[in-house]
C-alpha positions, 0 to 999 in steps of 0.5 A: 402113134399120134398121142397127146398128153391129157391128164393124170388120175389120182386116188382119193378117199373123199372126193368132196374133200379133195375137190374143196382142197384144190379149189381153195388152194390152187383155185382149180375149177372143179367139174360136177361129180361123175360116176363110172360103173362097169365090170365090178369097177365103180368110182366117183370122180371129178376133173380139176382144171387149173388153166388148161392143165387138168387131173382127175380125182378118183374115189373108188367105191368097188373093184380093182381101184378100191383094192389099190386105194386100200393097199397104196393109200390116197394121193397115188397117181396111178394112171397117165392118160393120152388122147389120139385123133383115131382110137381104132388106129391106136388100137391097130398099132398096139396090136401090130406092136404085139400089145393087146389093149385091155379094158379097165379091169385088165381084160383083153379088149376087142376092137368092137368094144371100145365104147366106155360108160362115159360115152367116148372110146377108150383103151388101156395098155397092159400094166407092165410096171407095178400099178402104173397104167396108160389110158388112151382116149379118142380126142374129140369125144374126150374134149366134149366130155370134159366140156360137158362136165363143167356145164 
């Protein structure tokens, strides 16, 4: 599978406080605040950019990530995210390997439903090791999304 590391997602209690901290301490560029809502999951998040490296600060408001924040506390890196040139090829390769891609709520994801609320196409691997999650995004849409988040 053709993958490139993109970012990690970190849970926070207060998005504005976390963004201000990394902007002040690490001189991170912080994107505008974004919202993801689908299937009972609701989060506010922002991209922190340090040089070419980035991570996402995620404040869950409802759903499985809110339950994870409440049980594990903030600061948890719960997801590694990768990009691929073709999400459908990645989807098919996972199926061929016996892995059913999922949505953000851990439900089986059909190939026809790869579109995300943020506009790009995205899949998740089933969680095999605790709360750790792997996300795969389509590269061109991801990079356009990140660029637009800083405008």
